[in-house]
C-alpha positions as CSV (number, residue, x, y, z in Angstrom):
1,M,-117.6,-107.5,160.0
2,A,-121.8,-107.8,160.6
3,C,-123.8,-104.4,159.3
4,F,-126.3,-103.4,161.8
5,M,-129.6,-103.5,160.7
6,P,-132.7,-102.5,163.0
7,T,-135.6,-104.7,163.0
8,M,-138.5,-103.1,161.0
9,K,-142.2,-103.2,163.2
10,P,-145.1,-105.0,160.8
11,A,-146.9,-103.4,159.4
12,T,-150.7,-102.8,160.9
13,M,-154.3,-102.1,160.1
14,I,-155.8,-99.3,162.1
15,Q,-159.4,-97.5,161.7
16,C,-159.4,-93.4,161.7
17,L,-161.2,-92.4,164.3
18,H,-162.8,-89.3,162.0
19,C,-164.2,-90.8,158.6
20,H,-163.8,-94.9,160.0
21,E,-161.5,-95.9,157.0
22,E,-159.1,-98.3,157.1
23,L,-156.0,-97.6,156.7
24,L,-152.0,-99.0,157.2
25,A,-150.8,-97.5,160.5
26,D,-147.4,-95.5,159.9
27,C,-144.3,-98.0,161.7
28,R,-143.4,-94.9,163.7
29,N,-146.3,-94.4,165.3
30,L,-147.8,-97.4,166.1
31,G,-150.1,-97.1,169.0
32,R,-150.7,-93.6,168.9
33,Q,-151.8,-93.2,164.8
34,R,-155.8,-92.7,165.6
35,F,-156.6,-90.6,162.9
36,C,-155.9,-91.1,158.8
37,H,-153.8,-88.1,157.1
38,K,-156.8,-86.5,155.3
39,P,-157.3,-83.0,155.6
40,D,-160.8,-83.3,157.4
41,C,-158.9,-86.2,159.5
42,R,-156.2,-84.0,160.9
43,R,-158.1,-81.1,162.0
44,A,-160.3,-84.0,164.0
45,S,-157.2,-84.8,165.1
46,K,-155.8,-81.3,166.1
47,A,-159.1,-80.5,167.9
48,S,-159.7,-84.5,169.7
49,S,-155.8,-83.6,171.2
50,Q,-156.5,-80.4,172.2
51,R,-159.3,-81.6,174.0
52,Q,-157.6,-83.9,175.9
53,W,-154.5,-81.9,176.8
54,R,-157.9,-78.9,178.4
55,S,-158.7,-82.1,180.5
56,R,-155.7,-82.4,182.7
57,P,-156.3,-80.3,185.8
58,E,-153.0,-78.6,185.3
59,N,-154.1,-76.7,182.3
60,R,-158.3,-76.4,183.2
61,D,-157.4,-72.2,183.6
62,Y,-154.8,-71.6,181.1
63,F,-156.7,-69.8,179.3
64,R,-159.2,-67.8,182.1
65,G,-158.5,-65.4,184.7
66,S,-156.2,-62.1,185.2
67,D,-152.8,-63.6,185.5
68,Q,-153.6,-65.6,182.2
69,C,-154.1,-62.3,180.7
70,E,-151.1,-60.5,181.8
71,R,-149.0,-63.3,180.3
72,V,-150.6,-63.1,177.1
73,R,-150.2,-59.3,177.8
74,R,-146.6,-59.7,178.5
75,W,-145.9,-62.4,175.2
76,R,-147.6,-60.1,172.7
77,K,-145.7,-57.1,173.2
78,A,-142.7,-59.4,173.4
79,N,-143.2,-60.5,170.2
80,P,-145.0,-57.4,168.1
81,D,-144.4,-58.8,165.1
82,Y,-145.6,-62.7,165.3
83,W,-148.7,-61.9,163.3
84,R,-147.1,-60.1,160.3
85,S,-146.6,-62.1,157.2
86,K,-142.9,-64.0,157.3
87,R,-142.7,-64.6,154.0
88,P,-139.6,-63.8,152.5
89,P,-139.7,-61.1,149.7
90,P,-140.3,-63.2,146.2
91,A,-136.4,-63.5,144.6
92,C,-136.3,-61.2,141.8
93,A,-133.8,-61.8,138.9
94,L,-130.9,-60.3,137.8
95,Q,-132.9,-59.4,134.5
96,D,-135.3,-57.8,136.8
97,S,-133.2,-55.7,138.8
98,S,-131.5,-54.9,135.8
99,V,-135.1,-53.8,134.3
100,A,-135.6,-51.8,137.2
101,L,-132.0,-49.8,136.7
102,Q,-133.1,-49.6,132.9
103,E,-136.4,-47.5,133.8
104,I,-134.6,-45.3,136.2
105,C,-131.8,-44.4,133.6
106,F,-134.3,-43.7,131.3
107,A,-136.5,-41.7,133.4
108,Q,-134.4,-39.2,134.9
109,P,-131.9,-38.3,132.1
110,A,-130.2,-35.9,134.8
111,L,-128.9,-39.8,136.4
112,I,-127.0,-39.7,133.7
113,I,-125.1,-36.5,133.5
114,G,-124.6,-36.5,136.8
115,L,-123.0,-40.1,136.5
116,I,-121.0,-38.7,133.3
117,A,-120.0,-35.8,135.3
118,L,-118.7,-37.2,138.3
119,V,-117.0,-40.2,136.7
120,T,-114.9,-38.3,134.5
121,G,-114.8,-35.4,136.1
122,L,-116.3,-32.7,133.2
123,A,-118.8,-29.8,133.9
124,L,-119.4,-28.3,130.9
125,Q,-122.5,-29.7,129.0
126,D,-120.9,-29.7,125.7
127,D,-118.1,-31.8,127.1
128,I,-120.4,-34.0,128.8
129,A,-122.5,-34.5,125.2
130,A,-119.0,-35.4,124.0
131,C,-118.2,-38.3,126.1
132,T,-121.9,-39.0,126.4
133,R,-121.2,-39.6,122.1
134,S,-118.2,-41.2,123.0
135,L,-119.5,-44.2,126.0
136,L,-122.2,-44.8,123.6
137,N,-120.1,-45.9,120.4
138,R,-118.4,-47.7,122.5
139,G,-120.9,-49.3,123.9
140,R,-122.7,-50.0,120.5
141,E,-118.9,-51.6,119.8
142,I,-119.5,-54.1,123.0
143,L,-122.3,-55.0,121.8
144,R,-121.3,-55.6,118.1
145,M,-122.9,-52.6,116.8
146,V,-122.5,-50.5,114.1
147,P,-122.0,-46.6,115.7
148,W,-124.1,-44.9,114.6
149,R,-123.5,-41.5,112.8
150,P,-125.3,-38.6,113.1
151,S,-126.6,-37.3,109.9
152,S,-125.6,-33.7,109.9
153,R,-124.3,-31.5,113.0
154,N,-127.7,-31.7,114.4
155,D,-127.7,-34.0,117.1
156,E,-131.0,-34.1,117.8
157,N,-132.1,-36.2,114.7
158,P,-128.9,-39.3,114.9
159,S,-129.7,-41.7,112.0
160,H,-130.3,-45.1,113.6
161,S,-127.2,-48.4,114.0
162,V,-127.6,-51.1,111.9
163,P,-126.4,-54.3,113.5
164,G,-123.4,-55.8,112.2
165,P,-119.8,-57.0,113.5
166,V,-117.2,-54.8,114.0
167,T,-113.5,-55.5,114.1
168,A,-112.3,-55.8,117.8
169,R,-109.6,-52.8,118.4
170,A,-106.8,-52.8,120.5
171,S,-107.3,-50.6,123.5
172,S,-105.2,-47.8,123.6
173,G,-104.7,-48.1,127.9
């Protein structure tokens, strides 16, 4: 079975109409490419193509007259957000979202208390405080930290925990 290979057009050298440098024309645009790819030459190419478009008889009054103004008004009314930035919001990493959540949680202790009360069904502050201590100890065990034990009955001044391995225990679930 024969393999079909399209024939390649030969490379052609052209002179840019703007900077007058010679360049190898793109084989896909032979006969049409008149400018190189430098930014100034691309702007000159755009201006040239716009001049050419406006010089056609059917396009001469495209931007003039009351009917054209009305056409633009209708288009603007139908496309009110056209001029707004179309860039998507920057993608944030999962870590960034969790940091924001942590900031909310630490800035608003009432949120944590309300969440614990909602999940557990508790309403008394003493019960919520006991549940909070239990949750904190469980979280520290999960993070392989030794659970803290208050130095006295006063829970305002807990001793700091020392990170270390904790033996895994089975859940009595």
